[in-house]
C-alpha positions in Angstrom: 0.0 0.1 0.0 1.1 3.5 -0.9 0.4 6.8 0.8 -1.0 9.5 -0.9 2.6 11.3 -0.9 4.4 8.0 -2.2 1.5 7.5 -4.8 2.2 11.4 -5.8 6.4 10.3 -6.0 5.7 7.5 -7.9 3.0 8.2 -10.1 3.7 11.7 -11.2 0.5 13.2 -10.0 0.3 15.7 -7.4 -1.4 15.2 -3.9 -3.9 17.8 -4.5 -4.7 16.2 -8.0 -4.9 12.6 -6.5 -7.6 14.3 -3.8 -9.4 15.8 -6.7 -9.6 12.5 -8.8 -10.8 11.0 -5.6 -13.5 13.4 -5.1 -14.3 13.1 -8.6 -14.7 9.2 -8.3 -12.3 8.8 -11.1 -9.1 7.1 -8.7 -10.5 6.5 -5.5 -7.9 5.2 -2.8 -8.0 1.3 -1.9 -8.7 2.4 1.6 -9.5 5.4 3.9 -8.2 5.4 7.7 -11.5 6.1 9.4 -9.9 7.7 12.3 -6.9 10.1 10.3 -8.8 10.1 7.0 -5.1 9.3 5.3 -5.9 7.7 1.8 -3.8 4.5 0.8 -3.5 3.4 -2.8 -3.0 -0.4 -3.8 0.1 -1.4 -6.0 -2.2 -1.6 -8.9 -3.2 2.0 -8.6 0.0 3.3 -9.7 -0.2 1.7 -13.1 -3.7 3.7 -13.2 -2.6 6.9 -11.7 0.0 6.9 -14.7 -2.7 6.0 -17.2 -4.6 8.7 -16.1 -2.1 11.4 -16.0 -1.5 10.2 -19.9 -5.3 10.3 -20.9 -5.7 14.0 -19.1 -2.6 15.2 -21.2 -4.4 14.1 -24.1 -7.6 16.0 -23.0 -9.8 13.1 -22.5 -12.7 13.8 -20.4 -13.0 12.6 -17.1 -16.1 10.5 -17.8 -14.7 8.9 -20.6 -11.3 8.1 -18.3 -13.4 6.8 -15.8 -14.9 4.2 -17.9 -11.4 3.4 -19.4 -9.8 3.0 -15.9 -13.0 0.4 -15.2 -12.4 -1.7 -18.2 -8.8 -1.5 -18.3 -7.8 -4.6 -15.9 -10.6 -6.5 -17.6 -10.3 -9.4 -20.4 -12.4 -7.6 -22.7 -10.5 -4.4 -23.7 -13.2 -3.4 -26.8 -14.2 -0.8 -24.5 -11.2 0.9 -24.0 -10.1 0.5 -27.4 -13.3 2.4 -28.7 -12.9 4.8 -26.1 -9.5 5.8 -27.2 -10.8 5.6 -30.7 -13.8 8.1 -30.1 -11.5 10.7 -28.5 -8.8 10.7 -30.8 -11.7 11.1 -33.8 -12.8 14.0 -31.7 -9.4 15.5 -31.7 -8.6 15.0 -35.2 -12.0 16.8 -36.1 -11.5 19.6 -33.6 -8.0 20.3 -35.3 -9.6 19.9 -38.5 -11.9 22.8 -37.5 -9.3 24.7 -35.9 -7.2 24.4 -39.6 -10.1 25.6 -41.5 -11.2 28.6 -39.2 -7.4 29.3 -39.2 -7.1 29.4 -43.0 -10.2 32.0 -42.9 -8.5 34.2 -40.5 -5.4 34.4 -42.4 -7.1 35.1 -45.7 -8.7 37.9 -44.0 -5.6 38.9 -42.5 -3.7 38.8 -46.1 -6.7 40.7 -47.4 -6.5 43.5 -45.3 -5.1 46.8 -46.5 -1.7 47.8 -44.7 -1.9 51.4 -43.8 0.5 53.4 -45.4 3.4 54.4 -42.8 5.8 57.3 -43.6 9.4 56.8 -42.1 10.2 58.9 -39.5 11.8 62.1 -40.8 13.1 63.7 -37.7 14.6 61.9 -34.7 12.2 62.0 -31.6 14.0 63.7 -28.5 13.3 63.8 -24.9 14.3 64.0 -21.7 13.0 62.0 -18.6 14.0 61.9 -14.8 16.8 59.0 -14.4 15.1 58.0 -11.2 11.7 57.6 -12.7 12.9 55.6 -15.9 14.9 53.5 -13.6 12.2 52.7 -11.9 9.8 52.0 -14.6 12.2 49.5 -16.3 12.6 47.9 -13.0 8.7 47.8 -12.7 8.2 45.8 -16.2 11.4 44.1 -16.9 10.5 41.1 -15.2 7.5 40.3 -17.8 9.5 40.5 -21.0 8.9 37.5 -23.1 11.7 35.0 -24.2 9.6 33.1 -26.7 12.0 33.0 -30.0 8.8 32.5 -31.9 7.4 35.7 -30.5 10.0 38.1 -31.2 8.1 41.0 -31.0 7.7 40.3 -27.0 11.2 40.2 -26.7 11.6 43.7 -25.6 10.2 46.5 -23.5 7.8 49.0 -25.6 8.8 52.7 -25.2 5.5 54.4 -25.6 6.1 57.9 -26.2 2.7 60.6 -26.1 2.6 64.2 -24.9 4.5 64.5 -21.5 4.5 60.8 -20.4 6.7 57.9 -21.5 4.9 54.5 -21.0 7.4 51.6 -20.6 5.4 48.0 -21.2 6.5 44.3 -21.1 4.6 41.5 -21.8 4.9 37.6 -22.4 1.2 36.8 -22.9 1.2 35.3 -19.6 1.5 38.5 -17.4 2.1 42.5 -18.4 3.6 45.2 -16.6 2.9 49.1 -17.4 4.8 51.7 -15.9 5.0 55.6 -16.6 7.6 58.3 -16.3 7.5 62.0 -17.0 8.7 63.2 -20.3 9.6 66.6 -22.0 10.9 67.8 -25.0 8.7 66.1 -27.2 5.4 67.4 -28.3 4.7 65.6 -31.8 2.7 62.6 -32.5 2.8 59.9 -30.6 5.5 57.2 -31.3 6.2 53.9 -30.2 9.8 51.6 -30.2 10.4 48.1 -28.9 13.6 48.3 -26.9 15.2 44.9 -26.8 15.7 43.2 -23.5 19.4 43.3 -23.3 19.3 47.2 -24.3 16.8 48.0 -21.8 19.0 46.1 -19.4 22.0 48.3 -20.4 20.1 51.4 -20.1 19.0 50.3 -16.9 22.7 49.8 -16.0 23.9 53.1 -17.3 20.7 54.6 -15.2 22.3 53.2 -11.9 25.2 55.7 -11.5 22.9 58.9 -12.0 21.4 61.3 -9.7 18.1 60.3 -8.7 16.6 63.8 -9.7 18.9 64.3 -13.0 17.4 64.0 -16.3 18.8 61.7 -19.2 18.0 62.3 -22.8 16.2 59.3 -24.9 16.4 59.9 -28.6 15.0 57.9 -31.6 16.1 58.2 -35.0 14.7 55.6 -37.6 15.3 52.4 -36.1 18.0 53.2 -33.6 17.4 54.4 -30.0 19.8 56.1 -27.8 19.8 56.8 -23.6 22.4 59.4 -22.9 23.4 60.0 -19.6 26.1 62.9 -19.3 28.8 61.5 -21.6 27.8 58.2 -21.3 25.3 56.3 -23.7 23.7 52.9 -24.2 22.2 52.7 -27.9 21.2 50.2 -30.2 18.5 49.1 -32.8 15.0 48.7 -32.2 13.2 45.6 -32.5 11.5 45.9 -36.1 8.1 44.5 -35.1 4.5 45.9 -33.9 3.7 45.7 -30.2 0.3 44.5 -29.4 -2.2 47.2 -28.6 -1.6 47.1 -24.8 -4.1 49.7 -24.1 -7.0 47.5 -24.9 -5.9 44.6 -22.8 -5.5 46.9 -19.6 -9.3 48.2 -19.5 -10.5 45.9 -16.9 -13.7 46.3 -15.2 -13.4 47.3 -11.4 -13.0 44.4 -9.1 -12.8 43.9 -5.7 -9.9 45.5 -3.8 -7.5 44.2 -1.2 -4.5 45.7 0.3 -1.7 43.6 1.3 1.3 43.9 3.4 3.9 42.9 0.7 6.2 41.2 3.7 3.7 39.0 5.1 1.9 38.2 2.0 5.1 37.1 0.3 5.9 34.7 3.5 2.2 33.4 3.0 2.7 32.9 -0.5 6.5 31.1 0.1 5.3 28.9 2.9 1.6 28.3 2.2 -0.1 25.6 0.4 0.3 25.6 -3.2 -1.4 23.3 -6.3 0.2 21.9 -9.3 -1.0 23.0 -12.7 -1.5 20.5 -14.8 -1.0 22.4 -17.8 2.3 23.5 -18.7 3.3 26.8 -18.1 5.3 29.2 -20.4 8.6 27.1 -20.1 6.5 23.6 -21.1 6.7 22.5 -17.4 4.0 22.3 -14.9 4.1 25.2 -12.1 3.2 25.9 -9.1 0.1 27.8 -8.3 -1.3 29.7 -5.5 -5.2 29.8 -4.8 -6.2 33.3 -3.6 -9.4 34.4 -1.9 -10.2 37.6 -1.1 -12.7 38.4 1.8 -15.0 41.2 2.3 -12.8 42.8 4.8 -9.8 43.3 2.6 -7.7 40.5 3.6 -6.6 37.7 1.3 -6.0 34.1 2.2 -3.9 31.9 0.4 -6.0 28.6 0.2 -5.0 25.1 0.7 -6.2 22.1 -0.8 -9.9 21.7 -0.6 -10.6 25.2 0.6 -11.3 26.7 -2.7 -14.5 25.1 -3.3 -16.4 21.7 -4.6 -15.6 21.1 -8.6 -16.8 23.6 -10.7 -17.9 26.1 -7.9 -15.1 27.9 -6.9 -17.1 30.9 -7.4 -15.8 34.5 -8.2 -13.8 35.2 -5.2 -11.2 32.6 -5.8 -8.2 33.0 -8.1 -5.4 30.9 -9.2 -2.2 32.4 -10.4 1.4 31.1 -11.3 3.0 31.5 -7.9 6.5 32.6 -9.4 4.8 35.4 -11.5 3.2 36.7 -8.4 6.5 36.7 -6.4 8.1 38.8 -9.3 5.2 40.8 -9.4 5.5 41.7 -5.8 9.0 42.5 -6.0 8.4 44.8 -9.2 5.7 46.8 -7.2 8.6 47.9 -4.8 6.2 48.9 -2.2 5.4 47.5 1.4 1.8 47.6 0.4 0.3 46.8 -2.7 -3.4 46.7 -4.0 -4.7 43.1 -5.5 -7.9 43.8 -7.3 -9.6 40.8 -8.1 -12.2 40.3 -10.9 -13.8 36.9 -12.4 -11.6 33.8 -11.7 -11.0 34.2 -15.9 -9.9 37.9 -15.5 -6.3 39.0 -15.1 -5.0 39.9 -11.4 -3.9 43.1 -11.3 -1.3 44.3 -8.7 -1.1 48.0 -8.2 0.6 50.9 -6.5 -1.4 52.5 -3.9 0.3 55.8 -4.9 0.7 55.3 -8.5 -2.3 53.4 -10.1 -0.6 54.0 -13.9 2.3 51.6 -12.6 0.7 48.2 -12.5 1.1 44.3 -13.1 -1.4 42.1 -14.6 -1.2 38.2 -14.3 -3.3 35.7 -16.2 -5.2 33.2 -14.1 -4.8 29.5 -14.1 -7.4 27.4 -14.7 -8.0 25.0 -11.7 -8.5 21.3 -12.8 -11.5 21.1 -11.0 
C-alpha cells in the first residue's frame, strides 16, 4: 500500500490532483483510514494513476477516463479501445475545424489593406528623470517575453505620447505597465520596442545617475539612444509591432485588497500550492497559489480543498502562477500593494497605492476542478 505522498511521487500526479480525482470518483483510494482520513492506494493503482496522467494530457474528459480505468484490467478491452478511438476522432475533427478557421483568419489578414506608414523623418528627442525611468524599467522588465517564436514580445515597449513615457512588457501570461514623465516631445505618438539586452544596458547606465537628474532619450529611424552625461547606451529597435496594450488593460473594477507585502510574500512562499497540470510558459507544470479575497479586505492563500467544490470555485477564488506573483510583488517595490480581483477568468491586477498607472496583470490559471 502507498500513502498519498508516495503515490504522488511514484505516479507523477500531485497530492492535490489525487485528492481531486478521489472526490471525482475517478481514482478512489483502496482504503481510507476512518480515524485519520489518510488515503492509501493499492499496488495496481500506481499504473492506473500513470494512465490517468497520460489520458488527461491528451485532453480526454473525466467521464471517459472513468470508463477507461474501469475497463483497463478486464479481459475484454473492446470498450477501452473504442473510447480511445472516439477521443482521437474528436481531436482530429477539432484540429480540422481549427485549421479551417485559421485559414479563414489568414485570408482575412492577408486581404487587409495595410495602412501606409511614413518613415520617421526627424529624430524624436525627450528628457526623462533618471530615477523615474529606472523605476519604470524595474517595474516591467520581469514581464518581457523570451519565446523566440514571438520576437515582438522579447523587449520593452517605449510608448511616447505628450508628456508621458510609458514602458510596457508582456509575455502573454503577464503584463507590466509603468509611466515616467517626459519633456521635449510635442509631436505625434511614437512607439519603439527596445530589445531586452538594450533595456538592461539602459538600466545599468541609470544606476550611476543622480535621482533627480535628467537623461536624454532619442529615437532616430530604427535606432534608440539613451544618454546620461557623456555616457550612452544605444542600439537598434526591434522591427515589429507591439500589441495594442491599451485594449488589454481596460478591466472592469473588481474587489480590491491591500496587502502587507512582506507578510503576503511569506504566506505565498510557505503556504499551500497546487501543481498545474497545464504546462506553463516553459512547457513544465508550475506551482499555483489559490487566492481568496474576503469582504474585509484580506487575502487568504487557500489550502487544497478550501477553494470550493468541483466546478463551484466562485468569483472570489483566483489561481495564479506563484512565481509570477512573487515577481510582480518585487516589481511593485512597495511595502503595501493593492490586489484587484475580478472573475476567475479575469487577470489579477497588482497595483501601487500611490501610482495607479504603474501596475502588473497576471493571467489566472484554470484549476482542473
